[in-house]
ZALO-147550 format. One line per field, with one value per residue (C-alpha): x, y, z. Coordinates in nm, 2 decimals, always signed. Each point is the difference from the previous one (the first is absolute). Layout:
N
X (X / ...) $
Y (Y / ...) $
Z (Z / ...) $
//
This chain:
135
X (+8.14 / -0.29 / -0.26 / -0.29 / +0.24 / +0.09 / -0.36 / -0.12 / +0.29 / -0.14 / -0.31 / +0.01 / -0.20 / -0.29 / +0.00 / +0.00 / -0.28 / -0.20 / +0.06 / -0.10 / -0.27 / -0.17 / +0.01 / -0.12 / -0.30 / -0.05 / -0.05 / -0.24 / -0.19 / +0.00 / -0.12 / -0.25 / -0.12 / -0.03 / -0.21 / -0.22 / -0.05 / +0.05 / -0.12 / -0.24 / +0.10 / -0.10 / +0.26 / +0.12 / +0.05 / +0.19 / +0.20 / +0.11 / +0.10 / +0.19 / +0.18 / +0.09 / +0.16 / +0.18 / +0.16 / +0.14 / +0.18 / +0.12 / +0.13 / +0.27 / +0.04 / +0.07 / +0.22 / +0.20 / -0.01 / -0.07 / +0.14 / +0.25 / -0.05 / +0.20 / -0.12 / +0.22 / -0.22 / -0.35 / -0.10 / +0.10 / -0.19 / -0.27 / +0.01 / +0.03 / -0.30 / -0.21 / +0.09 / -0.04 / -0.33 / -0.12 / +0.09 / -0.20 / -0.29 / -0.02 / +0.01 / -0.23 / -0.24 / +0.02 / -0.08 / -0.27 / -0.15 / +0.05 / -0.17 / -0.30 / -0.03 / +0.06 / -0.20 / -0.23 / -0.10 / +0.11 / -0.10 / +0.34 / +0.08 / +0.18 / +0.29 / +0.08 / -0.05 / +0.26 / +0.24 / -0.04 / +0.04 / +0.33 / +0.18 / -0.01 / +0.09 / +0.32 / +0.11 / -0.12 / +0.16 / +0.36 / -0.01 / -0.04 / +0.22 / +0.31 / -0.06 / -0.10 / +0.05 / +0.29 / +0.18) $
Y (-5.16 / -0.03 / +0.29 / -0.20 / -0.06 / +0.38 / +0.09 / -0.27 / +0.15 / +0.34 / -0.07 / -0.31 / +0.17 / +0.09 / -0.37 / -0.15 / +0.20 / -0.09 / -0.35 / +0.00 / +0.29 / -0.24 / -0.29 / +0.23 / +0.07 / -0.34 / -0.11 / +0.33 / -0.11 / -0.37 / +0.05 / +0.26 / -0.25 / -0.27 / +0.18 / +0.21 / -0.24 / -0.37 / +0.07 / +0.29 / +0.22 / +0.37 / +0.19 / +0.24 / -0.24 / -0.22 / +0.29 / +0.07 / -0.35 / +0.00 / +0.33 / -0.10 / -0.37 / +0.22 / +0.24 / -0.29 / -0.16 / +0.34 / +0.10 / -0.31 / -0.04 / +0.39 / +0.00 / -0.28 / -0.03 / +0.35 / +0.26 / -0.24 / +0.20 / -0.17 / +0.14 / -0.11 / +0.10 / -0.13 / +0.38 / +0.05 / -0.27 / +0.09 / +0.36 / -0.12 / -0.22 / +0.29 / +0.24 / -0.29 / -0.08 / +0.37 / +0.09 / -0.31 / +0.10 / +0.30 / -0.19 / -0.24 / +0.31 / +0.07 / -0.34 / -0.06 / +0.33 / -0.08 / -0.38 / +0.21 / +0.24 / -0.25 / -0.28 / +0.18 / +0.29 / -0.08 / -0.33 / -0.19 / -0.36 / -0.02 / -0.21 / +0.23 / +0.31 / -0.16 / -0.03 / +0.33 / +0.13 / -0.23 / +0.19 / +0.33 / -0.14 / -0.16 / +0.35 / +0.16 / -0.26 / +0.02 / +0.38 / -0.05 / -0.28 / +0.16 / +0.36 / -0.04 / -0.36 / -0.18 / +0.30) $
Z (+13.69 / -0.19 / -0.05 / +0.15 / +0.33 / +0.01 / -0.03 / +0.29 / +0.22 / -0.06 / +0.07 / +0.24 / +0.29 / -0.23 / -0.17 / +0.35 / +0.11 / -0.32 / +0.06 / +0.41 / -0.09 / -0.27 / +0.26 / +0.28 / -0.25 / -0.09 / +0.37 / +0.06 / -0.30 / +0.06 / +0.36 / -0.11 / -0.25 / +0.22 / +0.27 / -0.26 / -0.24 / +0.16 / +0.36 / -0.10 / +0.26 / -0.03 / -0.28 / +0.23 / +0.29 / -0.25 / -0.08 / +0.32 / +0.07 / -0.32 / +0.09 / +0.34 / -0.17 / -0.24 / +0.23 / +0.20 / -0.32 / -0.15 / +0.33 / +0.03 / -0.40 / -0.04 / +0.33 / -0.09 / -0.40 / -0.13 / +0.23 / +0.15 / +0.37 / +0.27 / +0.35 / +0.29 / +0.28 / +0.05 / +0.09 / -0.39 / -0.14 / +0.21 / -0.14 / -0.34 / +0.04 / +0.15 / -0.30 / -0.27 / +0.14 / +0.06 / -0.35 / -0.12 / +0.15 / -0.19 / -0.32 / +0.12 / +0.13 / -0.41 / -0.08 / +0.23 / -0.16 / -0.35 / +0.05 / +0.16 / -0.29 / -0.29 / +0.17 / +0.20 / -0.22 / -0.34 / +0.02 / -0.16 / +0.06 / +0.31 / -0.13 / -0.28 / +0.28 / +0.21 / -0.31 / -0.11 / +0.33 / +0.10 / -0.31 / +0.16 / +0.36 / -0.12 / -0.13 / +0.33 / +0.19 / -0.15 / +0.03 / +0.38 / +0.03 / -0.18 / +0.17 / +0.34 / +0.14 / -0.13 / -0.06) $
//
């Protein structure tokens, strides 16, 4: 077995999370850019919309592809969804406050602020998903 394959197998979950976390971040950023820059929606509203879209995308991809969680009852599925959304709302709070500070107070560019904020949010969300939601 090659060294690269062993390395992948040892870190498979983290690699999958980085791939789907990257895609979730892309969804978040593209939706934010569209509403903030293209449609000229106020940046905090655009941010809330982008967070909502990315939470839905992330739940399904994390459940199926990253943590390979299989729920056999609808009650278990609802519990996972509720926990996922609850913890994502914690990181969403961080996201909203960060955007307010970076854009509203420090006058940073909105798209750069979104990118910086998302780098931190990805790590928060992995921690929440790994240890509290899809255990």
